[in-house]
BAFI-816946 format. One record per atom (N, C-alpha, C): residue in three letters; x, y, z. Coordinates in steps of 0.2 Angstrom, whole numbers, padded with zeros to 4 digits, always signed. Example, Ala and Ser with C-alpha at 12.3 -4.5 7.8 and 13.67 -1.06 7.14 Angstrom:
BEGIN
ALA+0066-0028+0039 ALA+0062-0022+0039 ALA+0066-0016+0039 SER+0064-0011+0035 SER+0068-0005+0036 SER+0064+0000+0039 
//
This chain:
BEGIN
MET+0086-0020+0096 MET+0086-0014+0100 MET+0079-0013+0103 THR+0078-0012+0109 THR+0071-0010+0112 THR+0071-0003+0113 LEU+0064+0000+0113 LEU+0063+0007+0115 LEU+0064+0008+0122 GLY+0065+0003+0127 GLY+0066+0004+0134 GLY+0073+0006+0135 ASP+0078+0005+0131 ASP+0085+0007+0132 ASP+0087+0008+0125 THR+0085+0014+0122 THR+0087+0015+0115 THR+0094+0018+0115 SER+0096+0018+0108 SER+0103+0021+0107 SER+0103+0028+0109 ALA+0098+0032+0110 ALA+0098+0038+0112 ALA+0101+0039+0119 ASP+0098+0034+0123 ASP+0101+0033+0130 ASP+0108+0032+0131 THR+0110+0027+0127 THR+0117+0025+0126 THR+0121+0030+0124 GLY+0119+0033+0119 GLY+0123+0039+0116 GLY+0124+0045+0121 SER+0119+0046+0124 SER+0119+0051+0129 SER+0124+0050+0135 ARG+0124+0044+0137 ARG+0129+0042+0142 ARG+0136+0042+0140 ARG+0137+0041+0134 ARG+0144+0041+0131 ARG+0146+0047+0128 ALA+0142+0052+0127 ALA+0144+0058+0124 ALA+0149+0062+0128 SER+0148+0062+0135 SER+0153+0065+0139 SER+0160+0063+0139 GLN+0160+0056+0137 GLN+0167+0053+0136 GLN+0170+0056+0130 LEU+0166+0057+0125 LEU+0168+0059+0118 LEU+0171+0066+0119 ARG+0167+0071+0123 ARG+0169+0077+0124 ARG+0176+0078+0128 ALA+0176+0073+0133 ALA+0182+0073+0137 ALA+0188+0071+0133 ARG+0188+0066+0129 ARG+0193+0063+0126 ARG+0195+0068+0120 SER+0191+0072+0118 SER+0193+0077+0112 SER+0196+0083+0114 SER+0197+0084+0121 SER+0200+0091+0123 SER+0207+0092+0121 GLY+0211+0087+0119 GLY+0217+0088+0117 GLY+0219+0088+0109 ARG+0213+0089+0106 ARG+0214+0088+0098 ARG+0217+0095+0096 THR+0220+0095+0090 THR+0223+0101+0087 THR+0217+0105+0084 PRO+0219+0112+0083 PRO+0214+0116+0080 PRO+0212+0114+0073 GLY+0206+0115+0071 GLY+0204+0113+0064 GLY+0202+0106+0064 ALA+0204+0102+0069 ALA+0202+0095+0069 ALA+0198+0093+0075 GLY+0197+0098+0079 GLY+0194+0096+0085 GLY+0186+0095+0085 ARG+0183+0093+0090 ARG+0176+0092+0090 ARG+0172+0098+0091 THR+0167+0099+0087 THR+0163+0105+0087 THR+0157+0104+0092 GLU+0156+0098+0094 GLU+0150+0097+0099 GLU+0144+0099+0096 THR+0143+0098+0089 THR+0137+0100+0085 THR+0135+0094+0081 VAL+0129+0092+0081 VAL+0126+0087+0077 VAL+0121+0091+0072 THR+0122+0089+0065 THR+0118+0092+0060 THR+0113+0088+0057 VAL+0107+0090+0056 VAL+0101+0086+0053 VAL+0100+0089+0046 VAL+0100+0085+0041 VAL+0099+0087+0034 VAL+0092+0084+0032 VAL+0088+0089+0030 VAL+0081+0087+0027 VAL+0080+0090+0021 PRO+0075+0087+0017 PRO+0073+0090+0010 PRO+0068+0095+0011 SER+0065+0096+0017 SER+0060+0101+0018 SER+0058+0101+0025 LEU+0056+0107+0028 LEU+0054+0108+0034 LEU+0046+0108+0035 ASN+0043+0107+0029 ASN+0036+0106+0029 ASN+0034+0099+0031 GLY+0028+0099+0035 GLY+0025+0092+0036 GLY+0027+0090+0043 TRP+0022+0086+0046 TRP+0022+0084+0053 TRP+0028+0079+0053 TYR+0029+0074+0049 TYR+0034+0069+0049 TYR+0041+0072+0051 PHE+0043+0077+0046 PHE+0050+0080+0047 PHE+0050+0083+0053 SER+0045+0087+0055 SER+0046+0091+0061 SER+0046+0087+0068 THR+0043+0081+0067 THR+0042+0077+0073 THR+0049+0073+0074 VAL+0052+0071+0068 VAL+0058+0067+0068 VAL+0064+0072+0071 ILE+0064+0078+0068 ILE+0069+0083+0070 ILE+0068+0084+0078 THR+0062+0085+0080 THR+0061+0086+0088 THR+0064+0080+0092 GLY+0063+0074+0090 GLY+0066+0068+0093 GLY+0073+0068+0093 ALA+0076+0070+0088 ALA+0084+0070+0087 ALA+0086+0076+0092 GLU+0083+0082+0091 GLU+0085+0088+0095 GLU+0085+0086+0103 VAL+0080+0083+0105 VAL+0079+0082+0112 VAL+0085+0077+0114 ALA+0086+0072+0110 ALA+0092+0067+0112 ALA+0099+0071+0112 CYS+0100+0075+0107 CYS+0106+0079+0107 CYS+0107+0083+0113 ALA+0102+0087+0114 ALA+0102+0092+0120 ALA+0103+0088+0126 ARG+0100+0082+0127 ARG+0102+0078+0133 ARG+0109+0076+0134 ALA+0112+0075+0128 ALA+0119+0073+0128 ALA+0124+0079+0128 GLY+0121+0085+0128 GLY+0125+0091+0128 GLY+0128+0093+0122 PHE+0125+0091+0116 PHE+0127+0093+0110 PHE+0123+0099+0107 GLU+0126+0104+0103 GLU+0122+0109+0099 GLU+0119+0105+0093 PHE+0114+0108+0091 PHE+0110+0105+0085 PHE+0108+0110+0080 GLN+0109+0108+0074 GLN+0107+0113+0068 GLN+0103+0109+0063 VAL+0099+0112+0059 VAL+0095+0109+0054 VAL+0097+0113+0047 ILE+0098+0109+0042 ILE+0100+0112+0036 ILE+0095+0108+0031 THR+0092+0112+0026 THR+0088+0109+0021 THR+0091+0109+0014 VAL+0091+0104+0011 VAL+0093+0103+0004 VAL+0088+0101+0000 SER+0086+0104-0005 SER+0080+0103-0010 SER+0082+0100-0017 SER+0089+0099-0018 SER+0091+0097-0024 SER+0098+0093-0023 PRO+0099+0089-0028 PRO+0106+0086-0028 PRO+0112+0091-0028 GLU+0111+0096-0031 GLU+0116+0101-0031 GLU+0117+0104-0024 GLN+0112+0106-0021 GLN+0112+0109-0014 GLN+0116+0103-0009 ARG+0114+0097-0010 ARG+0117+0092-0006 ARG+0124+0091-0007 ASP+0126+0091-0014 ASP+0133+0090-0015 ASP+0137+0096-0013 ARG+0134+0102-0013 ARG+0138+0108-0011 ARG+0139+0108-0004 LEU+0134+0105+0000 LEU+0135+0105+0007 LEU+0141+0100+0009 LEU+0141+0094+0005 LEU+0145+0088+0007 LEU+0152+0089+0004 ASP+0153+0094-0001 ASP+0159+0094-0004 ASP+0165+0096+0001 GLU+0171+0093+0000 GLU+0176+0094+0004 GLU+0179+0101+0005 SER+0178+0105+0000 SER+0180+0112+0000 SER+0176+0116+0005 ARG+0170+0114+0007 ARG+0166+0117+0012 ARG+0168+0116+0019 ARG+0172+0112+0020 ARG+0175+0110+0027 ARG+0170+0109+0032 LEU+0165+0105+0030 LEU+0160+0103+0035 LEU+0162+0101+0042 GLU+0168+0098+0042 GLU+0171+0095+0048 GLU+0172+0100+0053 ARG+0173+0107+0051 ARG+0174+0112+0055 ARG+0168+0115+0059 ARG+0162+0112+0056 ARG+0155+0115+0058 ARG+0151+0109+0062 THR+0153+0103+0061 THR+0149+0098+0064 THR+0153+0092+0065 ASP+0151+0088+0070 ASP+0154+0081+0071 ASP+0150+0075+0068 GLY+0144+0076+0066 GLY+0140+0071+0063 GLY+0134+0073+0060 LEU+0132+0069+0055 LEU+0126+0071+0051 LEU+0120+0066+0052 ILE+0114+0068+0052 ILE+0108+0064+0052 ILE+0104+0066+0046 LEU+0104+0061+0041 LEU+0101+0063+0035 LEU+0094+0060+0035 ILE+0089+0064+0034 ILE+0082+0062+0035 ILE+0079+0062+0028 ASP+0077+0056+0025 ASP+0074+0056+0018 ASP+0079+0059+0013 VAL+0085+0059+0014 VAL+0090+0062+0009 VAL+0095+0056+0007 THR+0095+0055+0000 THR+0100+0050-0002 THR+0107+0053-0002 ILE+0112+0049-0002 ILE+0119+0050-0002 ILE+0123+0046-0007 GLU+0128+0048-0010 GLU+0132+0044-0015 GLU+0138+0041-0011 PRO+0140+0036-0014 PRO+0146+0032-0010 PRO+0152+0036-0010 ASN+0153+0041-0014 ASN+0159+0045-0014 ASN+0159+0050-0008 TYR+0153+0052-0006 TYR+0152+0057-0001 TYR+0152+0053+0006 ILE+0150+0047+0006 ILE+0150+0042+0012 ILE+0158+0041+0014 LYS+0162+0040+0009 LYS+0169+0039+0010 LYS+0172+0045+0012 SER+0170+0051+0009 SER+0173+0057+0011 SER+0172+0059+0018 LEU+0165+0058+0020 LEU+0163+0060+0027 LEU+0167+0055+0032 LYS+0168+0049+0031 LYS+0172+0045+0035 LYS+0179+0047+0036 GLN+0182+0049+0030 GLN+0189+0051+0030 GLN+0190+0058+0034 ARG+0185+0062+0034 ARG+0185+0068+0038 ARG+0183+0068+0045 GLY+0181+0062+0047 GLY+0179+0061+0054 GLY+0172+0063+0056 ILE+0168+0063+0051 ILE+0161+0065+0052 ILE+0156+0059+0052 GLY+0153+0059+0058 GLY+0148+0053+0058 GLY+0142+0053+0054 LEU+0139+0048+0052 LEU+0133+0048+0048 LEU+0128+0043+0050 VAL+0122+0045+0050 VAL+0116+0041+0051 VAL+0111+0043+0046 VAL+0107+0038+0044 VAL+0102+0039+0039 VAL+0096+0037+0041 ILE+0090+0041+0040 ILE+0084+0039+0042 ILE+0080+0038+0035 GLY+0076+0033+0035 GLY+0072+0031+0029 GLY+0074+0026+0024 VAL+0080+0023+0025 VAL+0083+0018+0021 VAL+0088+0014+0025 ASN+0089+0008+0024 ASN+0094+0004+0027 ASN+0101+0005+0023 LEU+0105+0009+0025 LEU+0112+0010+0022 LEU+0117+0006+0024 ALA+0119+0001+0020 ALA+0123-0005+0022 ALA+0130-0002+0025 GLY+0132-0004+0031 GLY+0138-0002+0034 GLY+0137+0004+0038 HIS+0132+0007+0039 HIS+0131+0013+0043 HIS+0124+0013+0047 PRO+0124+0016+0053 PRO+0118+0016+0057 PRO+0112+0019+0053 SER+0107+0015+0053 SER+0101+0017+0049 SER+0095+0016+0053 VAL+0090+0020+0052 VAL+0083+0019+0055 VAL+0078+0020+0049 TYR+0074+0014+0049 TYR+0069+0014+0043 TYR+0064+0009+0045 ILE+0058+0010+0042 ILE+0052+0005+0042 ILE+0052+0001+0036 ASP+0048-0004+0037 ASP+0047-0009+0031 ASP+0041-0006+0027 ASP+0042-0002+0022 ASP+0037+0002+0019 ASP+0032-0003+0015 GLU+0035-0009+0012 GLU+0031-0013+0009 GLU+0026-0017+0014 LEU+0028-0018+0020 LEU+0024-0020+0025 LEU+0018-0015+0027 VAL+0020-0009+0026 VAL+0014-0004+0028 VAL+0009-0005+0022 GLY+0011-0005+0016 GLY+0006-0006+0011 GLY+0002-0012+0012 ALA+0005-0018+0013 ALA+0002-0024+0014 ALA-0003-0024+0020 MET-0001-0021+0025 MET-0006-0021+0031 MET-0012-0017+0029 ALA-0011-0011+0026 ALA-0017-0007+0024 ALA-0022-0011+0019 ALA-0019-0015+0014 ALA-0023-0019+0010 ALA-0027-0025+0013 GLU-0023-0028+0018 GLU-0026-0034+0021 GLU-0032-0031+0025 HIS-0031-0026+0029 HIS-0036-0023+0033 HIS-0043-0021+0029 LEU-0042-0018+0023 LEU-0048-0016+0019 LEU-0051-0022+0016 VAL-0047-0027+0013 VAL-0050-0033+0010 VAL-0054-0037+0015 LYS-0051-0037+0021 LYS-0054-0041+0027 LYS-0061-0038+0028 LEU-0062-0032+0028 LEU-0068-0029+0029 LEU-0073-0030+0023 GLY-0071-0032+0018 GLY-0075-0034+0012 GLY-0075-0029+0006 HIS-0070-0025+0006 HIS-0069-0020+0001 HIS-0066-0023-0006 ARG-0068-0022-0011 ARG-0065-0024-0018 ARG-0065-0018-0022 LEU-0068-0012-0021 LEU-0067-0006-0025 LEU-0062-0002-0021 LEU-0056-0003-0022 LEU-0051+0001-0019 LEU-0047+0006-0023 ALA-0044+0011-0019 ALA-0040+0016-0023 ALA-0034+0018-0018 VAL-0029+0021-0021 VAL-0023+0023-0017 VAL-0022+0030-0018 ILE-0021+0034-0013 ILE-0018+0041-0013 ILE-0011+0040-0012 SER-0007+0041-0017 SER+0000+0040-0017 SER+0004+0046-0017 GLY+0009+0047-0012 GLY+0013+0053-0011 GLY+0018+0053-0016 GLN+0020+0060-0017 GLN+0026+0061-0022 GLN+0032+0063-0017 PRO+0038+0061-0019 PRO+0044+0063-0015 PRO+0044+0070-0014 ALA+0047+0072-0008 ALA+0047+0079-0006 ALA+0052+0083-0011 CYS+0057+0079-0013 CYS+0062+0082-0018 CYS+0065+0077-0022 PRO+0069+0078-0027 PRO+0073+0073-0031 PRO+0078+0069-0026 LEU+0079+0071-0020 LEU+0084+0067-0016 LEU+0080+0062-0012 SER+0074+0063-0011 SER+0070+0059-0006 SER+0069+0051-0009 PHE+0069+0047-0004 PHE+0067+0040-0005 PHE+0060+0039-0008 ASP+0059+0035-0012 ASP+0052+0034-0015 ASP+0048+0029-0011 VAL+0046+0031-0005 VAL+0043+0027+0000 VAL+0036+0025-0003 SER+0033+0029-0008 SER+0027+0027-0010 SER+0027+0021-0015 ALA+0032+0021-0019 ALA+0033+0015-0023 ALA+0033+0008-0019 ALA+0037+0009-0013 ALA+0038+0003-0009 ALA+0031+0001-0006 ARG+0027+0006-0004 ARG+0021+0005-0001 ARG+0016+0002-0006 ARG+0016+0005-0012 ARG+0012+0002-0017 ARG+0013-0005-0019 ARG+0020-0007-0019 ARG+0022-0014-0020 ARG+0019-0019-0015 GLY+0019-0017-0008 GLY+0016-0021-0003 GLY+0009-0021-0004 PHE+0006-0015-0005 PHE-0002-0015-0006 PHE-0004-0020-0012 ASN-0001-0019-0017 ASN-0002-0023-0023 ASN-0001-0031-0022 ARG+0004-0032-0019 ARG+0006-0039-0017 ARG+0000-0042-0013 ALA-0002-0039-0008 ALA-0007-0041-0003 ALA-0014-0042-0007 LEU-0015-0037-0011 LEU-0021-0038-0015 LEU-0021-0044-0020 THR-0016-0045-0023 THR-0015-0050-0028 THR-0016-0057-0024 ALA-0013-0057-0018 ALA-0014-0063-0014 ALA-0021-0065-0012 GLU-0025-0059-0012 GLU-0032-0060-0010 GLU-0037-0060-0016 GLY-0034-0061-0022 GLY-0038-0062-0028 GLY-0040-0055-0031 VAL-0038-0050-0029 VAL-0040-0043-0031 VAL-0036-0041-0037 ASP-0039-0039-0043 ASP-0035-0037-0049 ASP-0033-0030-0048 ILE-0026-0029-0047 ILE-0023-0023-0046 ILE-0024-0018-0052 ALA-0025-0021-0058 ALA-0027-0016-0063 ALA-0033-0012-0062 THR-0037-0014-0058 THR-0044-0011-0057 THR-0043-0006-0051 VAL-0037-0005-0048 VAL-0036-0001-0042 VAL-0033+0006-0045 PRO-0036+0011-0045 PRO-0034+0018-0047 PRO-0029+0021-0042 VAL-0024+0024-0044 VAL-0019+0027-0040 VAL-0018+0035-0042 GLN-0020+0039-0037 GLN-0020+0046-0038 GLN-0014+0049-0034 LYS-0010+0052-0037 LYS-0004+0055-0034 LYS-0005+0062-0032 GLY-0002+0064-0026 GLY-0002+0070-0023 GLY+0003+0072-0018 SER+0004+0078-0016 SER+0009+0079-0011 SER+0007+0076-0004 PHE+0012+0075+0000 PHE+0011+0072+0006 PHE+0009+0077+0011 ASN+0003+0080+0010 ASN+0000+0085+0014 ASN-0008+0085+0014 ILE-0011+0089+0017 ILE-0018+0089+0018 ILE-0021+0091+0011 LYS-0018+0096+0007 LYS-0021+0098+0001 LYS-0020+0092-0004 GLY-0014+0089-0004 GLY-0013+0083-0008 GLY-0018+0078-0007 GLY-0020+0076-0001 GLY-0025+0071+0000 GLY-0032+0074-0002 HIS-0034+0080-0001 HIS-0040+0083-0003 HIS-0041+0082-0010 ASP-0036+0085-0014 ASP-0037+0085-0021 ASP-0037+0078-0024 SER-0033+0073-0021 SER-0033+0067-0024 SER-0040+0063-0023 MET-0043+0064-0017 MET-0049+0061-0015 MET-0054+0064-0020 SER-0054+0070-0021 SER-0059+0073-0025 SER-0059+0070-0032 ALA-0053+0069-0035 ALA-0052+0066-0041 ALA-0055+0059-0042 LEU-0053+0055-0036 LEU-0056+0048-0036 LEU-0063+0048-0036 LEU-0066+0053-0032 LEU-0074+0053-0032 LEU-0077+0055-0038 ASP-0073+0059-0042 ASP-0076+0061-0049 ASP-0075+0056-0054 GLY-0071+0050-0053 GLY-0069+0045-0058 GLY-0075+0041-0059 PRO-0074+0037-0064 PRO-0080+0033-0067 PRO-0083+0028-0062 THR-0078+0025-0057 THR-0080+0020-0052 THR-0077+0023-0046 PRO-0081+0027-0042 PRO-0078+0029-0035 PRO-0077+0023-0031 PRO-0072+0024-0027 PRO-0070+0018-0023 PRO-0074+0018-0016 THR-0074+0012-0013 THR-0077+0011-0007 THR-0072+0012-0001 ALA-0066+0011-0003 ALA-0060+0011+0002 ALA-0054+0014-0001 VAL-0050+0018+0003 VAL-0044+0022+0000 VAL-0039+0021+0005 PHE-0033+0019+0002 PHE-0027+0019+0006 PHE-0023+0026+0005 ALA-0023+0030+0010 ALA-0019+0036+0010 ALA-0012+0035+0013 MET-0007+0037+0009 MET+0000+0035+0011 MET+0003+0040+0017 SER-0001+0044+0020 SER+0001+0048+0026 SER-0006+0050+0029 ASP-0005+0051+0036 ASP-0011+0053+0039 ASP-0013+0060+0037 GLU-0008+0065+0035 GLU-0010+0071+0033 GLU-0014+0071+0026 MET-0012+0066+0022 MET-0016+0065+0016 MET-0023+0063+0018 ALA-0023+0058+0023 ALA-0030+0056+0025 ALA-0034+0061+0027 PHE-0032+0066+0031 PHE-0035+0072+0034 PHE-0039+0075+0028 GLY-0035+0076+0023 GLY-0037+0080+0017 GLY-0043+0076+0013 ALA-0042+0069+0013 ALA-0047+0065+0010 ALA-0053+0065+0014 ILE-0053+0065+0021 ILE-0059+0066+0025 ILE-0062+0073+0023 MET-0059+0078+0023 MET-0062+0084+0021 MET-0065+0084+0014 ALA-0063+0081+0009 ALA-0066+0080+0003 ALA-0072+0076+0003 LEU-0072+0071+0008 LEU-0079+0067+0009 LEU-0084+0072+0012 GLY-0082+0076+0017 GLY-0087+0080+0020 GLY-0090+0085+0016 LYS-0086+0088+0011 LYS-0089+0093+0006 LYS-0094+0090+0002 ARG-0095+0083+0002 ARG-0100+0080-0002 ARG-0105+0076+0002 SER-0105+0078+0008 SER-0109+0075+0013 SER-0108+0067+0014 LEU-0102+0065+0013 LEU-0100+0058+0013 LEU-0097+0057+0020 LYS-0098+0051+0023 LYS-0095+0050+0030 LYS-0089+0044+0029 PRO-0083+0046+0032 PRO-0078+0041+0032 PRO-0080+0035+0036 GLY-0079+0029+0034 GLY-0080+0023+0037 GLY-0087+0020+0036 VAL-0091+0024+0033 VAL-0098+0023+0031 VAL-0099+0022+0023 ASP-0098+0028+0020 ASP-0098+0029+0013 ASP-0091+0027+0010 VAL-0086+0029+0013 VAL-0079+0027+0010 VAL-0075+0026+0016 SER-0071+0020+0016 SER-0067+0019+0021 SER-0060+0022+0020 ILE-0056+0024+0025 ILE-0050+0028+0024 ILE-0045+0025+0029 VAL-0039+0023+0027 VAL-0034+0021+0031 VAL-0027+0025+0030 GLY-0024+0028+0035 GLY-0018+0032+0034 GLY-0012+0028+0036 VAL-0007+0032+0037 VAL+0000+0030+0039 VAL+0003+0035+0044 ASP+0005+0033+0050 ASP+0009+0037+0054 ASP+0007+0037+0061 ASP+0000+0038+0062 ASP-0003+0039+0069 ASP-0001+0046+0071 HIS-0003+0051+0067 HIS-0002+0058+0068 HIS-0005+0060+0075 GLU-0003+0065+0078 GLU-0006+0067+0085 GLU-0013+0069+0084 PHE-0016+0071+0078 PHE-0023+0072+0077 PHE-0027+0066+0074 ALA-0023+0061+0073 ALA-0027+0055+0070 ALA-0033+0053+0075 CYS-0031+0053+0081 CYS-0037+0051+0086 CYS-0042+0056+0086 VAL-0041+0062+0085 VAL-0046+0067+0085 VAL-0052+0066+0079 VAL-0049+0064+0074 VAL-0054+0062+0068 VAL-0056+0055+0068 ASP-0053+0051+0073 ASP-0054+0044+0073 ASP-0052+0040+0067 LEU-0046+0042+0065 LEU-0043+0039+0059 LEU-0040+0032+0060 THR-0042+0027+0056 THR-0038+0021+0056 THR-0032+0022+0053 THR-0026+0020+0056 THR-0020+0021+0053 THR-0015+0016+0055 ILE-0009+0016+0052 ILE-0004+0012+0053 ILE+0001+0016+0057 HIS+0002+0014+0064 HIS+0006+0018+0068 HIS+0013+0016+0067 GLN+0018+0021+0067 GLN+0025+0021+0068 GLN+0027+0026+0073 PRO+0032+0024+0077 PRO+0034+0029+0082 PRO+0039+0034+0079 VAL+0036+0039+0076 VAL+0040+0044+0072 VAL+0045+0048+0076 ALA+0043+0050+0082 ALA+0048+0054+0087 ALA+0054+0049+0088 ASP+0053+0043+0089 ASP+0058+0038+0090 ASP+0063+0038+0085 HIS+0061+0039+0079 HIS+0066+0039+0073 HIS+0071+0044+0074 GLY+0070+0050+0076 GLY+0075+0055+0078 GLY+0079+0054+0084 SER+0076+0052+0089 SER+0079+0051+0095 SER+0084+0045+0095 VAL+0082+0039+0092 VAL+0086+0033+0091 VAL+0092+0035+0086 ALA+0090+0038+0081 ALA+0096+0040+0076 ALA+0101+0044+0079 ALA+0099+0049+0083 ALA+0104+0053+0087 ALA+0108+0049+0092 GLY+0105+0044+0095 GLY+0109+0040+0099 GLY+0114+0036+0096 MET+0111+0033+0090 MET+0116+0029+0086 MET+0122+0033+0083 LEU+0121+0039+0082 LEU+0126+0044+0079 LEU+0131+0045+0085 LEU+0129+0047+0091 LEU+0133+0048+0096 LEU+0137+0042+0098 THR+0134+0036+0098 THR+0138+0030+0099 THR+0143+0029+0094 ALA+0141+0030+0088 ALA+0146+0029+0082 ALA+0152+0034+0083 MET+0151+0040+0085 MET+0156+0045+0086 MET+0161+0043+0091 ILE+0158+0040+0097 ILE+0163+0038+0102 ILE+0167+0032+0100 ASP+0164+0028+0096 ASP+0168+0022+0094 ASP+0173+0024+0089 ALA+0172+0029+0085 ALA+0177+0032+0080 ALA+0182+0035+0084 GLU+0181+0039+0089 GLU+0186+0042+0093 GLU+0190+0037+0096 LYS+0188+0032+0099 LYS+0192+0027+0102 LYS+0197+0024+0097 THR+0194+0023+0091 THR+0199+0020+0086 THR+0204+0025+0084 ARG+0202+0031+0083 ARG+0207+0036+0082 ARG+0213+0037+0087 ARG+0211+0037+0094 ARG+0216+0037+0099 ARG+0220+0031+0099 SER+0217+0025+0098 SER+0221+0019+0098 SER+0227+0019+0092 ALA+0225+0022+0087 ALA+0230+0023+0081 ALA+0235+0028+0083 VAL+0234+0033+0087 VAL+0238+0038+0089 VAL+0244+0035+0094 VAL+0241+0031+0098 VAL+0246+0028+0103 VAL+0249+0021+0100 GLY+0247+0019+0094 GLY+0251+0014+0091 GLY+0247+0007+0092 ASP+0241+0007+0096 ASP+0238+0001+0097 ASP+0235-0002+0090 LYS+0235-0008+0090 LYS+0232-0011+0084 LYS+0224-0011+0083 ALA+0222-0008+0078 ALA+0215-0007+0077 ALA+0212-0014+0075 PRO+0205-0015+0077 PRO+0202-0021+0075 PRO+0202-0023+0068 GLU+0203-0029+0066 GLU+0203-0030+0059 GLU+0196-0029+0055 HIS+0191-0030+0059 HIS+0184-0030+0056 HIS+0180-0026+0061 ALA+0178-0020+0059 ALA+0174-0016+0063 ALA+0167-0019+0063 PRO+0164-0018+0069 PRO+0157-0021+0070 PRO+0152-0018+0065 VAL+0148-0022+0062 VAL+0143-0019+0057 VAL+0137-0016+0061 PRO+0135-0010+0060 PRO+0130-0007+0064 PRO+0123-0011+0063 THR+0120-0012+0068 THR+0113-0015+0068 THR+0108-0009+0066 PRO+0104-0010+0060 PRO+0099-0005+0059 PRO+0093-0005+0064 PHE+0090+0000+0065 PHE+0084+0000+0069 PHE+0078+0001+0065 ARG+0074-0005+0065 ARG+0067-0005+0061 ARG+0062-0005+0066 PRO+0058+0001+0067 PRO+0053+0002+0072 PRO+0047-0003+0070 PRO+0044-0005+0075 PRO+0038-0009+0074 PRO+0032-0005+0071 LEU+0028-0009+0068 LEU+0022-0006+0065 LEU+0015-0009+0068 THR+0010-0005+0069 THR+0004-0007+0072 THR-0002-0004+0068 LEU-0007-0008+0066 LEU-0013-0005+0064 LEU-0017-0003+0069 ILE-0019+0003+0069 ILE-0024+0006+0074 ILE-0031+0007+0071 GLU-0035+0002+0073 GLU-0042+0003+0069 GLU-0046+0007+0073 ARG-0049+0012+0069 ARG-0054+0017+0072 ARG-0060+0017+0067 THR-0064+0023+0067 THR-0070+0022+0064 THR-0070+0025+0057 THR-0064+0027+0054 THR-0064+0029+0047 THR-0064+0023+0042 THR-0064+0016+0045 THR-0064+0011+0041 THR-0070+0006+0043 GLY-0073+0003+0039 GLY-0079-0001+0040 GLY-0081-0005+0034 GLN-0086-0009+0035 GLN-0088-0014+0029 GLN-0091-0009+0024 PRO-0091-0011+0018 PRO-0095-0008+0012 PRO-0102-0008+0014 ARG-0106-0002+0012 ARG-0113-0002+0013 ARG-0117-0008+0011 ALA-0115-0011+0005 ALA-0119-0016+0002 ALA-0118-0023+0007 GLN-0113-0023+0011 GLN-0113-0029+0016 GLN-0116-0028+0022 ARG-0118-0022+0024 ARG-0121-0021+0030 ARG-0128-0023+0031 
//
C-alpha cells in the first residue's frame, strides 16, 4: 500500500455505497454511519495526531466520528460487552494502542461491527503498526556510528494496562544493534518515565546524576526528548555537543529544536486505519447481502494486508560526535 492512494481514499469512495446499500435494513440492525475511536488517553501529541487523521478521513466519507477513552481492562470490557449494544451506536471501531481479547473480536464480528487496530499486527484484521524493534535499532546504529559508547535509554511506560509495550520492542532492537556493534548492553542504563515532556526531563536529570553520565541518549518519543533537552539546558549543557539525543516520531516541533529523530507518518496511521475500516465495512455488507439473497459466500475471505508505515532517520543537530573525538 502506498500513501499516494491510501485506504482512506478507497474507503471514502466506497462509503457512499455502504450507506446506500444499508437503507433497507431493519431497526436495531441498521447502519449508524458512525465510527468510534478507542484510546487509552487523550493526552499526548501521538494520540491527538492519530485521532485527527482518522477524523478527517471519516468526515470526508460522510461518517460521524466519536472518541472514547478506556484506561483499564474493566472499562474496555464494559464498552465491548454485548449487553451494552454497541452495534446500535457505531458501525466500526478503531483501537489505538488498546489490546483486545479474542472473545471480543469474535463478538464484534457477530454483531457486524468493523474492527481496525493501530499499534500491533492483529492477525486476520486490518492493522496499522510500525516495526518498533527497527526503531530501536536505527537509533542505536546512528549513535554508535557517531562514536558513542556511553549510551543510555529513556524508556516510556505504557499509557495504561491496556497499551502495547512499545518500549520493550524498541529496547530489544536497540540492544540487538548495540550487541552487533560490540557494545555491552549491561553498561547501558535505562531510565523509565512517562511518554511526555516531564517524563523526559526527570529521566534525563536522573541519568546526569548517575555515576557515569551518558554522552548519548535514545529517548523513545520526541516529547520525552524535548524534556531531556530542557534538563540539559538547566545544567548549561548543549544537545549534540555535550550529550547527543535522538527521539522518535518527528513531532511538528522537532524541527524547531533541531531534534534528530526517527520519522513515522503519524497522521497517516489514523487516516489509513479509517480507510481500512470503511473498506472492511463495505466488504462485510456485500457478504451479508449475498447471504440474504442466497448467493454462495466465498469459502475463504481475503486476509487483510496490514499497513506498516516507513521509518526514516532525520538527522539534525541534537546528535554529533562525542567531545573526546572532536
